[in-house]
N, C-alpha and C positions, 0 to 999 in steps of 0.2 A: 314373725313379729306378732305380738299380741294385739287384740282388738283395741285395748286401751292405748297402746303405743301408736297405733294407726290414728286414733282420734287425736292424740297429742300433736301429730304432724299435719293436721288439717290447718290450712292457712287461716289465721284469724282466731284460732282457739288458744289465745294467750290467757292463761288463768290469772285473775287478779290476785294480788298479794294482800293478805290481811283484809282490811276494809276498803281498799282502794277500788275505784271504779275500773271497769274493763278498759284496757288499752285499745283493743280493737272491738268494734261492734259487729261487723259482718264476718261471716265465715263461709265455708263450703263443706257440706256433708258429702259422703261418698257418691251418692246418686247425682247430686247437682254439680259436683265438680266435673263429671263426665261431659256435661253439656255447657260448662263454663258459666253457670249461674251462681250468684252469691245469695246468701240467705241471712236473715235476721231471726234469732231464736230466743224465746223465753221458755220457762218451764211449761209443760202441759198440765192442764186442768188445775187441781187444787194441791196445795202443799203448805209447808211451814218453814219460815226462815229460822236460822239458828237462834235468833233472839226471841222466838216464840210467835212472832207475827205471822198470821195466816194470809193466804192469797188464793184467788181463783181466777185463772187466766182464761177460762173457757166457760163463762156463765151460761151459755146456751147449749152446752153439751148435753146430749141425751144418752142413748145406749152406747155411743162411740167411746165414752170414757171407760167402758168395761173391756174394750179390746184396742185401746190406743197404742199404736206402735211407739209413740214417744214416752210411754211409761214402761218400756221394756228395753232389753238389750243394752247397747252402748249408752243410751240416754240415762241409764241408772248409775253409770260410773261416777265416782265421787268428783273427779276433776271436771267432767262434762256438766254434771248437775250444778256444781259450784259456779261455773262460767255462766250458765243459763240464769241462775238465780241472781247473779251479779248484774246481768243485763236488766232483769226485771226490777231489781232494787233501784237501779239508776233511774228507770222510768218513773217509778212510784215516788222516789224521794226528790227528784229534780227533773220534772218533765221538760221544762224550758232548757235546762242544761243538756239533757239528752237530745232534744231536737237540734240544738246547735252542734253538738258533737256528731250526730248522724249526718247532718248536712255537710260538715267539714270533711268527714271521712269519704263521703260520696264524691267530693271534688277531686279525690285522688286519681291519678292518671290510669291506674289499673282498672278502674270502674268505667272508664269512658265507653259509651255504647253498650254497656252490659245490661243484663236482666237481673233484677233483684226479687227474690221470693220473700215476701213478708210472712214470717212464721212458718217454719217447718215443724214447729210445736207452739201451742198457745193460740190465742185469737185476739181480736180487738175487744178488750175486756171493759173499756169504758168509753164514754163519749169524748172526753178530753184527749185520751190517747189516740182515738181514731182521727180526730180532727188534726192532731199534731202530725200524724202520718200524711194526711191530705196536703198539709202545708209543705212537708218535705218533698213529696212527689211533684208538686207544682214548681218547687224551686229547682228541680232537676229534670227539666223537660226532655233532655236528650237520653235519659235512661228509661227503661221500661220496668214497671213494678207489677207483680201479680200475687194473688193469694187464693187459698181456699178459705171459706169462712162459714160458720154457722150462725153468725150474728145477723140474721136476716132482718129483724125489726130495726136494729141500729143502722144497718146499711140503707134501709128504706127511708129512714128519717134524715140521715146525715150525708150519705154518699150518692145515692141514685139521683137526687135532684140536680146535682152539679158535680159529676166526678171529674178528677183530673184526666186529661186526654191520654196520659201515658200509664194509666192504671187499668189493669185487667183482673177480673175476679170470677170465681166460680163458687156458687153456693153448694156446700157439701151436705148431703142428706144424712140423717141419723141424729138430728138435734131436736131441741124443744120446739123449733119453729118450722118444722117440715110442712105443716098445714098451710103456711103462708106462701109456699112456693108452687109454681106451675111450670113443669118441665117443657110445656109448649111455648112458654114466654121467657122464663128465667133460664140462665145457663146453670145447670146443676150437675153434680157428680155423685155417684153412688158407689159403694164398695160391694163387690160381688165375691162369691166364694172362689171363683176361678176365672181365668181369661175366657174359657169356652162359654161360661155363663153370660159374659158380657156380649159376646157375639150372638148367642142364641136370643138374647133379649132385644137385639137390634140397636144396642148402644155402641159407643165408640171408645176404644181403649186409648189411654194416654201412655201406654207402655213404650219405652224408648226415648221419650222426651216429655218431661213433666209439664212443659209449657203447652202441650196439646190440650190440657184441661181448659185453657183460656183462648187458645188459637185455633184448635181443631174443631171438627163438627161436634154438635151437642145433640143429645145428652151424653155425658162422659161417664165411663165406667173404669174402675181400677180393681185389680184383684187383691184379695185380703192377704196380709202378711202371713207367711207360713210359720206361725208360732203355735205350737200344739194346743196349749190351753185356750188360746184365743179362737182357734179354729173350732174347738169343741163348743165354745159358747155361741159362736156364730151359727153353728148347726145348719149349714147349707142355705142360710137366708142372706138376702141383701140387707144392708144397713137400714134402708127405708122400710123394708118389710118387718124387721125386728122392731124398729121404732114405732111403726103402726100398731103392732101387737101390744107394746108397752102403753101407748096412748089409749088404746081401747080398754086395757085393764084398769088404768087410772080413772077413765071416765066411768067405768062400771062401779068402781069403789066409791067414787063421788056420788053416783046415783043412789047407791045403797045407803050412804050416810045421810043424804038429803031425805030419803024415804023414811029413815028411822029417827031422824032428828038428832043423830049422834054427833 
């Protein structure tokens, strides 16, 4: 069976016809299906709809965008990309309608007592979208929701002051706002070149159950995807190390421009 065929059999991956909205909003990728977790997905990072409209679902992405697993493999299949873009279009075009549809779907019997991962691709790209998710979570207090996010500043403003009791999150390093995070205080996750590197650093792997990122000991480590050209770019570094290098280079360039008045 081809990888594309396997994707078509994932529950919830019902492709919209023409310009219709998605029939199902939640699905299960191969990893999450093993632990009976459902997920909501939109496209990763930046792209363009067929009508030419552009989008950016990861405005706080840093170096991670250069090695994002959701920009490779099955995520690039036409039917998968179309489904994810239909999800995003629903949010952008009719946020209130999407919120009602998501709440209605979550009332389904098959989701009773389940865990929902918000975004196995994409992020909380706007204040309005973030607040809509907070309302959905509060309306379904018997479910558990979790995410990885690089929207540190947005979460500090909108979520941390009064988070839903059933929402669990982990800040992932490798974004524009790494400097705002303190691993001694904040629950953070970093991508390492290997599982061995996680252990050597004294971090805690989430291998085996993705929910360990929000339930297990912190700080959390995960090993990089074994994609050859991504591994080459990573060059043995953690995401946080690579991001720190990029931040230092940008600061140096700004200092030179300030000094020359250019």
